[in-house]
N, C-alpha and C positions, 0 to 999 in steps of 0.2 A: 477361692481365688483361682485355683489351678484349672477349673473348668470354664473360666471366663475367657472371652476373646479380647485380649488386651493389646493395645497398640500405643506406642509412644511416638508423638509427633514433635519435631524440633524445627524452629524457624531461626536461622542465623541472620539477624538483621545488622544494620550498620551501628545501631546503638545497643540493642539488647538481644540476647539469645533467649527465646521463649521455649518452654517445653510443657507438654500436657500428656496425661495418661488417660486414654479413653477405654471404656468397656463397650465393645461393639456387639456384645451378645444382647439378646432381648428376651424378656419374659413373654409368655403367651398373652396376646391381647394388648401388648404395649408397643410403643414405638422403639425402634432399635437404637441403642447406644446412649451413653451418658459420659460426661466429663467427671472423672474421679478426683483429679488434682491437677493444678497448674503451678508453674514456677517461672521466675524471670532471673536472669543473671546478665551483667554487662558483657557485651561481646569483647573478647580479648584479642590482642594482636596475634597470639597463637590460638587460632580458633578452636583447637581441640580442647583447650582448657575451659573455654566458655561453654562448649557443648557438654563436657563432663560435669561441670558445676551445675548446669541446669538440670541435666538428667539425674545427677546424684540427689538433688533436692526432691525429685519425684520418687526415687527409689527408697528414700528414708521412710516413706509412708507404707512400705511393704515389708512384711516379715521375712520373706525369703525371695528376693527379687530374681535370683538366678533360676528358680524353678517356679515362678509365679504365673506361668502361662502367657508371658509376653510374646506375642507372635512376631513382631517386627518393630524396628525403629525406622521412621521415615523422616528425612531431613530436607528442608527447603533452604536454598542458599542463593545469594546474589554474587558469589565470589567470581564466577566466570564472566558474567557481564561486566562486573566492575573492572576486571583486568583489561577488558576491551575499552571501556569508557575512559579509563585512566591512561591508555596507550602505553602500558607498562612493558617495556622491552624485555624485562626479566621473565615475563610470563607468556610472551607471544613468540611464535616462530614464523619465519618466512615460509611461503607455500608455493610449490610448483603445481601447475594446472595442466592436466591432459584432457582436452576437449574433443569429443568424438562428434564431428559435425560435417564431414565431407566438404562440399563447396560452399556451405552456408556459414553465416555468422562471423566471417573473417573481419568484417568492418567494425565489429564490436568485441574486441578481444577481452579476455579475463582482466579484471580490475578496472575496466574502462569507466565504471561509474563510481569508483571509490574516491573519497576526498584525497587530495594530493598527499597530505602527511601520513595518512593511513596506508595508502598505496605504496608510498616510499618505504614504509616500515615492513609491510607484509609481502610485497610482490617478489616472487621468484620467477623462474622461467616458465613460459607457457608454450604448449604444443597443440596446434589445431590440426587434427589428423583424421584419417579415414574412419567413418562410422556414422552413427546416428540413425534415427527412425523417422518415418513419415507419420502423419496423424493416424493412418490406418494400420500402423504396426509393421509395415514393410520397411526394409532397410534402405536408408539413403545410400549407404555403402557398408561393406563388411569391415571388420577390424583387421588391421594389418599388424601382425606381430612384430615385423621388422621395425615399423615406425615406433612401436612402444619400447622395444629394446634400445633403439637409438636414443629415445627420450630419457630412458633410465640412465644411460651413460652420462648424459649431460647433467641430469639431476645429481648424480653421484659426484661429478666433477665440481659442481657448485656447492657441495656440502649441505644440500637441502635435507631437512628431516621430516617434512610433511608434504603429502601429495593429495590433491583432489582430482577425482576422475568424474567427468561430466559428459553425458551423452544427450543429444537432442531427443526429446520425448522419452527420457529414461523412466519416468514414473509409470508409463504404460508398457514397459518392456519386461514382461513376465516370462517370455519364452526364449528369446534370443540371448538376453542377459549380457549385453555388450559391456556395461560398466563392471559387472562381476568378472567377466573374462579378462578385461584389462587390469583390474585390481590383482588378479591372480598372477598375471605376467609380471607386474611391478613387484609383487611380494617375492616372486621367484628370483628376480634380478637384484632386489634391494631388501633383504629379509628383515632388517631392523628399522625400516621406515614406517611412519604412520600413514595410513591410506584411508581416505574417506570417499565413499561413493555418494554422489549428489542425491540419488533417489532415496537414500536412507535419511536424508536431512530435511527435504522440503518437497514441494509439489510442482505442478505445471507452471511454467514461467522460467525459461532457461537462465536468463541473466540473474534474476533474483535468487533462484535456487543455487546457482553457482556461487553467488556472493555468500550465501548462508553456509555453503559447504567450505568455502575458503576460511571464513571466520572460525568455523568449527575445527578445521584442521590446525589452524594456528594455535588453538588452545589445548590440544590433546595432551601434550606432555604435562602441562600445568594441571590439567584436569585429573590425570592419573594420580598425581601426587596429592592433590587436595582430597580426592575421594578416599585414597588410602589413609589419610589422616583422620577422616571421619570414621572409617572402620576401626582404626587404632583406638580412637576415643571410646567407642562403644565396647570394644574388647577389654579395655582397661577397667571397665566397670563390671566385668565378669558376666556380661550378657552374651548368650550364645545364639541369639536370634539373628535372622538376616537383617542387613542394613539396606535401605532403599533411599533413593534421591527422588524428589518430586519434580515433575516436568511442567512445561508451559500449559498443557491442556488438562491438568488436574489428575494425571495418572502417574503410576510408579515406574521408575527406572531402576534396574538392578545397578549395583556399583559398576559392573563391567559396562553396562549400557551407558551410564552417565559419563564414565571415563572416555568412552568412544564418541558420544554425542553430547558434549557439554552445552551446545547451543540450545538443546531442548529444555534447559533449566532457566533460560534468560528471563522469562516472565513468570516464573513459578510463584513469586511473591504475591502479585495481584490475584493470580489464580487460586492460590491457597487461601487467601483472604475471602474470596467469594465462595469457595467450597466449604470453608469453615463456617461462614454465615449460613449456608444452606443446612449444615448439620445442626447448628445451634437453633435454627428455626424449626427443624424437625422435632426437637425436644419440647417445643411449645405447642401444647394441645389446642391453643386458640388459633393457630395459623394453619389454614388449609394447605394440604400438600399438592404437589404437581402443578404449581402456578409459576408464572414468571415474576421476578422481583428485581428491583435495583439494589445493588449493594454499594453503600457509601462508606468508604474507609478513610477516616480523617486522622492524619498523623500530626507531626509537629510543624511541618512546613507546607505540605500539599494534601489535597484530597483526591483520591482515586475513586471513580464511579464506573461500575460495570453492570452488565445485564446478566442475571442468573436465569437460565432457561428452566422450563418445567422438568427437564432431566436432572437438574441439580448441578449442571456444568455451565461455565460462563459462555456467553456468546463470543464467537471468534471474530477477530479483526478482519477487515477487508482484505482483498487479494494481496495488496502490497502495503508495507509499512516501512518506516525508516528507523535505523539505529546507528548512531555515530555517523550520520550522513550517508549510510549505505542502504540501498533499497533491497528489501528482503521479502520473502513470501512464506516462511514457515509458520506453523500454527502458533498463534498468540491470542490472548484474550483481548477483546475490544474494550479498552479502558480510556476514559477521558480524565485528564488531570487538570486541576485548577489550583491556583496559588492561595489556598485556604488551609490553615492549620492552627494548632494551639499557639504557635509563636507569631502568627500574622500580626503586622502592625495595624493599629486602628488610628486613623487620621480624620480630622475635621477640616473641610475646605474653608479657608479664611473668609471668603466672600459669600459663598452660597450656604455655608453651614452644613453642607451635605457630608455625611460620614462615609468613609471608605474603609474597607478591610482588605489587607494584602495588596498585591502578591508578595511585597517585601516581608521578611520575617526575621526574628532574632534567632531562629533555629534552635540549636542545642544550648544556646546561652539563656534560654527562658528562665531557668532557676535562679539566675542572677540579675536579669534585666527586667522581667515582668513586674508590675506593681505589686501583685499579690505576694511576691517573694521578696519585697523590699527594694526592688529596682525602681527605675524612673521611666520605663517605657510602657505605654498602654498597649496591651495585646488582646487577641481574641480570647485567650484564657481568662484574663481579668474580667471580660464581659460575661463569660459563662459563670464565673464565681459570683459576680455581682447579681446575676439573675437567679442565683440559688441552685444552679445545675450541678455544682460540685462542692460537696461539703468538706472534703478532706484534702483540699489543695491549698497550700499556702495559708496566709493570714488575711481574712476578709476585712479586718480593720484598716488595712492599708488602702482600701478602696473607698473610704468614707467620704472623700472629697470629689469623687467622680460625679459628673453632671448626669442627671437622669436622661436628659435629651440625648446625650452622647451615647449612653448605654443602649437606649431604645433605637437610636439611629444605626449603631453598629449591628444590633441584632437584626434589623431590617435589611442591612446590606448583606449580612451573612445569608439571610433567607433568600434574597434575590439571587445571589451567586449560586446557591444550591439549586434553586428552582430552575434557573436557566440551564445549568449543567444537566439536571435531571431531564428536562424537556428535550434537550439535544440527544439524549441517549435512548429515549423511549422509541418504541417501534409503532405505536399507534396513539391516538388521542385518548384512549381509555386510561382511567386512573390505575395506578400500579402500586403495590406495596413497596416500602423501602426497609431494608435491613441495615442498621447502623453498627459498624464495628470500628475498631481502632481507638487508641487512647484519646484522640481529639474529638470523639463523637459527642462529647458533652457540649460542643458548640452548636449542634444542630437543634433547631426548634422541633416541637412535637407535631407540628402541622406544616405541610408544604403543598402548594398548588400542584394539581396533577397527580397527587399521591393519595392513595386510598387510606393508608395508615403507615405511621412511622413506628418500626419495631426496634426495641432495645433488648439486649440479652445479657444474661450472666456470662462471664468469661469473654466479654466482647473484646477485651484488650489482648487476648491470645488467639484470636480467630485464625491467624496465619498458621500457628502450630496445630490447631485443630484440623485445618484443611490438609496439612501435611499428613496427619495421622490417618485420615479417611481416604487418601488417594487410592484409586483403583487401577486395574490393568486394562489396557485398550488394544484394539486392533483396527488399523486404518487401511482402506482400499481407495486408491485414486486411479481411475482407469477410463478408457474409452471402450464402448461396446457397440456392436452392430445392432441397430433397432429396425432394420428393414424387414425382418421376418418375424419379429415379435414386438410386443408393445413396450413402451418405456417403463411402465410399472412392472412388467415381468422381468426386464433386465435389471431394474433397480432392486427387486426382491432377491435376485440371484447375487447381486453385489453385496447386499446386506448379509446374506448367508455366508459369503466369503469373509466379511469383516468379523462376524461372530466367531467363525472358526479360527481366525487369526488371533483374536483376543483369548480364546480358550487355550490355544497352543502356547500363548505367552504366559499362562498361569492364572487366568481368570476362572472363577467358579462358574461352570456352565449354567447353574440354576439362577445366577444373578445377572448374566450378560444381557444388556439391552442396547438398542440402537440409540445413540445420543446425537448423531448428526447424519442426515441423509439428504443429498442434494443431487438432482438431475439437471444437467446443463446442456441443452441442445447446441449443436455446433452451427454457428451462423453460416449462411450461404451454401448449406449442404443439407441433405436429408439422409436418414438412415444411420446416422452416427450421433452418439450422445456421450457426454462425459459424466461420470458418476463419482461423487466424493462421499464416502460413508465411514463413520467411526462407530465402533461398538465398544462398550466398556462394562466391566463387572467387578465384583469384589475379588480381591486376591484369594486364591484357594487355600493359602496357607502352606503351600509347598513351593520350593524353588528348584530350578534346574541345577544340576551339579556344578556347572561352570559359572553360575550367576553371581555367587558371592565369594569367590576365591580371592585371597589377598592379591592385590595388583602389583605387578613388578615395578620397581622404581630404580633399578640399577642404572638404566640408561639415562636417568635424569641428571646424574652427576651433581647431586645436591647434598648438603650437609644433613646431619641427623635432625637438626631443628625443624620443626613444622611451621615456623613462621612463614607466612605466604610470600614475603618479599625475598625469600632466599633462593628462588629459582633463577639461575643464570641462563641466558640465551645469547650466544656470541656468534652470529652468522659471519661467514667469511667476508672480507672486504669486496665491494663491488662498485661499479660505476654508478654514481648518484643520478637519479632521474631528473631531467630538466624540469624545473618548476613552471607551471603554467603562468600566464600573465596575471597580475594582481586582480583580485575580484573587486568590483565596485561595491564597497562595503557601506558607504554612506550616501545620503541624498545629494550632498554637494558633488560627490564623485559622479553620480548619474547625470546631474545637471551639466557638469563640465565635459562629459564625454561627447566626442564627435566621431562619427563613422569615417572610415578612410575612403575618399573618393579620388581616384586618379584618372584624369582624362575621361571624365564622365562614366567611369567604371567603379562601382562600389565593391571594394574588397572586404568581404565579411570577416569579422572577428568573432571570438568566442562569446563576447558580450552580445553582439548582434544575433548570433544563433540562439542564445538563451531567450532573448526577447522575442525572436521570430517564433520559436516553439510555443511560448505562452500565447502569443497573438494568434497563431494558426489554430490552436485548439479552441480558442474563444470564437473564431470565425467558423469553426466546424458546426456551430449551432446544435451541439449535442451529438454529432456524428463525426465521421472522418477518421476515427481512431486516434489514440494518443500519439503525438509526434516524438515521444520520449526516446525510443530506441534509435530513431532516425537522427535526432539531435545528437545523441551520444556518438554515433558513427561519424557525423560531420565534424564534431568537436575533435575527435581523435585524428581525423584527417588533417585538420588545421595544425594540430600539435606535431604532426609528422611532416609538416612543410607544405601541404597542399594550399592552393589558392582557389577560392570560390568567388566568382564575380557576378554582379547583378548590373544590368544595363537597362535603359529604356528602349521601347520598341523603335523609336525613330532612329536610334543609332544603328540598329540591325538593318532596318529597311534601307538606310542610306548606303550600306556596304555594296550592294549590287541589286539590279532590278529584279532578279529572281531569287533573292536570299530566302532561305527556308527556315522555318521555326518548327522544331520537333516538340512533341508533347505526349504525356502519358503518366503512368504511375503504377501503384500496386493495386491488385484486385484479389479479393478472397476473404477468408475467415480471420477475424482477430485472434481466435484461439490458436491458429497456426503461427501467426506472426509474433505472438508472445513467446513461442517456444523455438520455432525454426526461424531465427532472426535473418534479416536480409542477407542474401548472397549476391550473385551476379545476375539475377533474373531480369531486372529492368534494363541493365546495360546490354544483356544479350538480346532481349526482345527488340531494343532500339537498333542495335547494330545489324541484326538479321533483317529487320524491316527495311532499313536504309539500303542494305545490300540488294535486297529483292527489288527495290525501286531504282537501283542504279545511282544511289547517292553516297558520296564519300562520308560526309556528316553534315548536318544542318549548321547554319550560322549561329544558332542559339537554341536553347530549350525553354519551355514555359510550363508552368504547373497546370495539370488538368483541373485541379481544385486547390484553392488556397487553404481550405479548411482541413485540419487534422494532419496526419502524417504525409499525405500527398502534397502538402504545401512545401515540403522540404526535400522530397526524394529526388527531384530533378537536379538539385544542387550536388548530390553525390555523383551522378552521371556526368555532370558538366565540369566537375573539378579537374584541376590540372593533371592529376595522375590517371584520369580516365579519358574523356574526350576533349578536355581543355577548350571549352566554349563557354560563353556567358549564359546566364539565366535572365530571361526578360522579367522586368518588374510588372507582373500582371498574371492573370489566369483566366480560365474559361468557365468559372462558376461564380467567383466572388464570395464563395462560401463553401459548403459541402452539400452534395446531393447523393442519394443512394444508388443511382444508376448512371451508366456511361453516356446514354443519349441525352441526359439532362445537362447539356453543356451549351454555352453560347456559340461555340463553333457549329453545333447542330441547329441552333435556332435560325441561323442564316443560311441553311440549306433547305430550300423550299421543296426539294424533290421528295423528302420524307424517307429516303433510302440510305441515309447515313453516308453520303458521298464525301463529307469532310472527315469522317471517322475511318473510312476504309481506303486502302488496305490497313489492317491492324494485326499486330503480332503479339502473341503471348508466349512467355517462356517459363518453364518450371524451375530453371536454375540448375538442373542436374541432368540436362541432356534432351529435354523435350521442348520443341518449338513448333507453334502452329500459326499459320497466317491465314486470315479470313479476308477475302477480296470483294465479295458482293453480299448484299442483303436485300430481301424483299421489302423490309420495313426497318426503320432505324432502331425500333425497340428490339428487333431480333439480334442486333449486334451484341448488346449486353447479355441477353438471355442465352445466346449460343456460346459465347465465350465463357460465361460463368459455368455452364454445364461442363465444358472442357476443363475449366479450372479445377473442378472437383476431382476429375480423373488425374490431374497433374499435381496433386498434393494439396489442393484446396487453398493455395496461395500462389499467384503468379505475378510476373511483371508484364505490363501491357503498354505497348507503344502504338500510337495512332499516326495516321498519315501526316507527315510534315506539311505545313501550310505556308503559302507565300506571305512573307512579312508585310508586303505592301498592301495586302487585303485585310490585315488583322486590325487596322485602326477602327474597323466597324465592330468586329465580333469580340476582340480581346477586351477584358475589363482591366483598365490600366492601374498601375501603382498599388496593387494589392499586397505585394511584398512590403512596400513602404507602410501600408496600413497595418499589417500584422506587426511590424517592428514598432510602430508608434503605440499600438495597444499593449504589447509586451513591456515597453519602456514605461508606460503610464502605470501599469500594475507594479512593476519593480519600484518605481518612485513612491507610489502610495504606501508600499510596505515599509520603505525606509523612513518615510516622513510620518509614520503612524497615523495615516489619514485614510485607512481602509473604510472608515465610516462614510467617507465621501467618494468611494470608488465609482459609484454610478455616475455622478456629474463629471468626475475626472475622465472616465472612459468616453462619455458623450463628447467632451472637448477633444479627446484624442482622435476620434473618428470624423471630426468635422464640425462639431457644435450642435446646438439644439435644433438647427434647421434640418438636420439629416438623421438625428438619432434622439432617443429619449429612454429614460428608465421606465419600463412598463409596470414593474411591481417589485416590492420588497416584502418578503414574508418567510414563512416556514413551511417546508414540504409536509403535507398532512396525509397524502395518499399517493401511492404509485401502483400502477398495474402494467405489466408488460408480458408479452408472449412472442414466440418466434413463428413467423409465417413466411414461407418461401424464402428463407435465408435472411429475412429482415426482422429487426426488433421493432415490434409495434406495441403501442400502449398509450398511456396518458399519465400525467402528473398533475396533482392539484395542490396549489399553494395557498395557505391561509395568511392573511395580513397579521402582522404582529400587534399584540396589545401594547398599550403605552408602557406598562410596567415591564414588558419583555424586551424593550428596546435598549440596547447598549450603545454607549458613545454617541448619543444623540447630539446633533449640532443644530443651531438656529435654522440653517437652510435645509435640514433633513425633510424630505418629502414624505408625507404620511399617506398610507394606503388603507383601504378598507375592503371587506368582503374576501372573495377568493379569485384566484386565477387558474384556469384549466388550460393545459398545453398538451394536446395529442401529438404523438411523434411516430415517425417511421424511420428509424435510425436517426434522423434529424427532427428537430422541433418544427411542427407544421403550422399551427396557429395558436394564438393566445386569446382566450375568452374570459372577460372580466365580469364577475357577478358582484355588484356593489352591495348586495344585501338590503336594498332599500325598496324592494317590491317591484323594481323595474326589470324588464327582461335582460338576460346577459348580453354583453356586447363584445364582438370580436374587435380587439384593439390592434392586432397585427396578424399577418398571415404570410406564407410563402408567396412570392419569392423574397419578401423582406426577411431579414435575418432576425432570429429570436434565439438569444444565447442566455443560458442559465449559469450563473457564477456562484461559487461558494462565497457568501458575504463576509466570511471571517478572514479569508486570505486572498480573495480576488481571482482564484484559479477557476478555469473552465470546468464544468461538469458535463461529462458525456452522459447520454441517456442511461448506460449501465450503472452510472454512479449515483443516480437519484435514489434517495432513501429517506424514510420518515425522520423528521426532526432537524434536517439540515436547514440552516438559515441561508436563504438565497436571494440573489438580486437577478432580475430578468431585464436584459438589455435588448432594445429593438433598434435595428439599423436599416435604413432604407436601401433596397436592392438597387443594383446598377440598372441603367436604362435599357440595356440589352435584354433584360427580362421583362421590364414593365411597360415599355413603349412599343412593343410589337404584339400582335395577336398570337403569333406562334410562340413567342417567349412565355406568355402567360399560359398557353396551352401545355407547354412542356414543364414549366416550373411553378405554376400557380396552384391554387387549392384544388381545381378540377383534376389536375394530374394525379392527385392522391385520393380521388374519390369524393371530394367535398364540393360537388357542383353547386350546392346550395349556398356556399359562402362566396360572395363576390369579392374580388380583390380591391381593397381600398389602400392607396399608398399611405404608409406610416408618416412620412415626411417627404422632402425633396432630396434626391440623391446629390451629394456633393463629391466631386472627384477627389479622391485621396491625394494629399500633398506628397510629392515625390521627395524621397530622402536625397536622391541625386541632385535634384534642383536646389534643395535647401542648403545642403552642405558641400556642394561641388564647386562653389564660387571660389 
């Protein structure tokens, strides 16, 4: 035994604490590793007792456990995420934030996206100070030590115990190291305080990374104490080996690392389950290695489904995800959860006799309420026992009166639930194997559509503990590199080498280190720059760094000797309570009763209006325009601070004076920049400098360049009372989103072709650079020239175009599109509250004007996506397959059925929709630009941008007829029709007839 490579894995769950002993050595010619023994013990209030009991049961099978070659104990736990979910003030601290941002991001301060109750619980003082980087690695501004010292004085005064340091583009800051510099100053000033640098926690995406760092900092005191209790539990068993904690990505954290970064454990449970399934599959000689698989983990209440990559690691979640209402972007596995478990209720519909399973569940009461245990409730476990899938559960005689039709109906309902969830998680139409784990896996049938084979394993019920035992050591690099002088593949190979070196330095065995993730992400609207995200991982080498496993200090916790988790007090000093925001519209009657505020034909926007506008603008973006999320947050914060944002109709502006002017513009540049370097004063500055250049004090109003995406809202920030205090016109110059500046209706009505309605135009970098363009040979040169300058100015700028006379805009302005976005957002919100998302298509058709102007083009599942970056634009196509009858959920009598496939090519925005009915007839173009083609997530009604398209998503495609400014003039079709995108062979055929959107001011202003 002494020569074997032995590991103990422990999973501390809400119900049971599982432990396994693995032998990770291998004989020549055999697969590596085997499970020697497993044990379960109820999780105890004092978690150390549960851990000791489970591990002690393992050690009883060993003659000399203290010298038996046990290399390490790895523990997976949900303690830290539970503290957050439960909002436990005894385990959470207030957090101060020092953000290094220079003139940017001030409109979206720290905590801006937190739910009110969590913000009120955690928010300490925030300091937005000099610092931050541009996307090319140059400094926005240098760190000011005086600013940091002053911040520390205030932090000390308020009695704050945790500080987060956040810098713009910190993840790429490997040379200047601004966050590290500030952390050292804070430590010098406040030696006993907890400090977290955001770059240690998460990746690109400032607000989301900052949110994650805040949550992490709030948990550090509790994390130290909990990790120390884990160490004590293992030491009490006379084990001398290192103790590790497992992380979200299936790799190991030393106790010191876990105490410093507890957020890295939040999703370790699902990850350990998938990693454990991978190990159990590796011991099965019938299963080919190095293939993708789906892992289905069925518990008592829910089922988690994740994708296991050929590397043996889970597929990671999308760029953003939410926890406790907070948007985050740290590494987490992509997992779908459905309400199916051993305790799920089985019901038969009284009129249709259709049997349903879940999502309601008896949960932990299953041993008293399920029929098989003598209870009176029919559960999914009863169905499994009746079908002979579980021989040792309860008493089968209690099921003698069960109707066969009910049993078979329940089994079919379970099968459909699993098949739909599996299909949504797959990345291609090819059949894929499924690995079943979890105590509830007895519910799953042996065959599922879209699945090549369903695999069941020994030790399936302790897969989480197995995953903990086999966790590896990783190294991650997230950086931007110059690709102007070398190929992307060369730069990627260099980044992979850096990731390998980082894993080895962290303790991975060099002989086993492999690249498990490697992604190259070109930067939109620029060339010669590329973002690389690479993760390398390998087996732990068996050695630890001297500081990795030292006992953690707990004296500053002021806690009693008991290790009961509820014993950690946190008593922040009294402070002024934050004013609560207006009540959220939580029910459908609330939404129906809501009326916007119209005063003297001026619409004063509320938080509710902004939320609906953001959702509507993204849908009108037709796949492009960028998400309005950060702009919405800035506007909402302005309203909460007392700002007023007004919307008026064009006639009220034109009536003010014969020469009343309307300004217009928005943001230009790469979404990669605007995710990290959030808005500063760049659009305000571009507007003010342009107006000054033209001898204008300020225009009478502003109007959106495009209603689609973030630019649909940005003028509202500039127009607010704390800025220029002018109204925003209910309209825009696109009626949608288009990829280039000259594709505006203001330019449609300039027959010169030289952009006279666009110029002069100003762009501002927001940190001191402003450029004004006065003339162009061709209108297309305006966008091309300014985008080239934009790259040199940080790859994101504010752009203001020449103010236009209000009296002339009745021709070129598309009216009431702010109202249209509001109605779309309101319709989506109402559908969600009324549980009528199955009818979201007809609901939205009604919202935009009815079937005479819009229709549902298709409903189906994304089956193929291809995209590439060309001259700064995302180009590709998405193919959507119609749903089969058995795949359709929540079908209603009026549900429209579709067949065949729909192909949508896109260039930032969706360009046309081509339907192939599959009946032998040639494909038919059913809609094209300038008409609007929007793809929505059919499950929640949210817009999908072209970067969001991925296999398996169930989507609805909505078509809306474009405004007559595009369709009724030759120049409008030349600028915005199919030919403008290289599709001269596609003639424009109007989808329907345009209906002027109904004005909110007209409807509610009486």
